[in-house]
C-alpha positions as CSV (number, residue, x, y, z in Angstrom):
1,M,-7.1,42.1,6.1
2,T,-6.1,38.6,4.9
3,E,-3.5,38.4,2.1
4,I,-4.8,36.4,-0.9
5,A,-2.7,34.0,-3.0
6,T,-3.7,32.5,-6.3
7,V,-3.0,28.9,-6.9
8,R,-3.3,27.2,-10.3
9,V,-4.6,23.7,-9.7
10,Q,-5.0,20.8,-12.2
11,I,-8.3,18.9,-12.3
12,L,-8.8,16.3,-15.1
13,G,-6.0,17.9,-17.1
14,R,-7.5,21.4,-17.0
15,E,-5.9,24.3,-15.1
16,F,-8.0,26.4,-12.7
17,P,-6.7,29.5,-11.0
18,V,-8.2,29.5,-7.4
19,A,-7.8,32.2,-4.7
20,C,-7.1,31.3,-1.1
21,P,-5.6,32.9,2.0
22,A,-1.8,33.2,1.8
23,G,-0.2,30.3,3.6
24,Q,-2.9,27.9,2.7
25,E,-1.7,27.1,-0.8
26,H,-0.6,23.6,0.2
27,E,-4.0,22.7,1.7
28,L,-5.8,24.0,-1.5
29,E,-3.4,21.9,-3.7
30,A,-4.2,18.8,-1.5
31,A,-7.9,19.4,-1.8
32,A,-7.6,19.8,-5.6
33,E,-5.6,16.6,-5.8
34,F,-8.3,14.8,-3.8
35,V,-11.1,16.1,-6.0
36,D,-9.1,15.2,-9.2
37,T,-8.7,11.7,-7.9
38,R,-12.4,11.3,-7.1
39,M,-13.4,12.7,-10.5
40,R,-11.0,10.4,-12.3
41,E,-12.4,7.4,-10.4
42,I,-16.0,8.4,-11.4
43,Q,-14.9,8.9,-15.0
44,D,-13.2,5.5,-15.1
45,K,-16.4,3.8,-13.7
46,T,-18.9,5.6,-15.8
47,G,-17.0,6.4,-19.0
48,N,-18.5,9.9,-18.8
49,S,-16.0,12.7,-19.6
50,A,-18.3,15.7,-19.2
51,L,-16.4,17.9,-16.7
52,E,-19.6,19.5,-15.2
53,R,-21.3,16.1,-14.7
54,L,-18.2,14.6,-13.1
55,A,-17.8,17.5,-10.8
56,V,-21.4,17.3,-9.6
57,M,-21.1,13.5,-9.1
58,A,-17.9,13.9,-7.2
59,A,-19.3,16.6,-5.0
60,L,-22.4,14.6,-4.2
61,N,-20.3,11.5,-3.4
62,I,-17.9,13.5,-1.1
63,A,-20.9,15.2,0.6
64,H,-22.7,11.9,1.1
65,E,-19.6,10.3,2.6
66,H,-19.1,13.3,4.9
67,L,-22.7,13.4,6.1
68,T,-23.0,9.6,6.6
69,G,-19.5,9.0,7.9
70,E,-19.0,6.4,5.2
71,T,-15.9,6.2,3.1
72,T,-14.9,4.3,0.0
73,G,-11.2,3.5,0.7
74,H,-10.2,7.2,1.2
75,D,-9.9,7.1,5.0
76,D,-6.2,8.2,5.0
77,E,-6.8,11.0,2.5
78,L,-9.9,12.3,4.3
79,K,-8.1,12.2,7.7
80,R,-5.1,14.1,6.2
81,L,-7.5,16.7,4.7
82,A,-9.4,17.0,8.0
83,D,-6.2,17.5,9.9
84,R,-5.1,20.2,7.5
85,I,-8.5,21.9,7.7
86,G,-8.2,21.8,11.5
87,T,-4.7,23.3,11.4
88,T,-5.9,26.0,9.1
89,L,-8.8,26.9,11.3
90,E,-6.5,27.1,14.3
91,R,-4.2,29.4,12.4
92,L,-7.1,31.6,11.4
93,S,-8.4,31.7,14.9
94,E,-5.0,32.7,16.2
95,T,-4.7,35.4,13.6
96,E,-8.1,36.8,14.5
97,T,-7.5,36.8,18.2
98,G,-3.8,37.6,18.2
């Protein structure tokens, strides 16, 4: 059974406790930072401060970029996150087979 850790992440100044497999806290924090940055960018562009609306808009933008391969200046961040996800998947695979 996988051990679970709880990480408190900050998004738009609000704290959210999020569960993740132990050892992956850093990856979760990086993902939260990425989401926070994207939501702040959208907030600055639109002037909208409704958390739910910003979250949906950020999710749709991130999904669109992922599906189309387009990026908006976040190539380094996306590459770093993709590398971390790959590393995490490798660790999980090793744990399951080892």
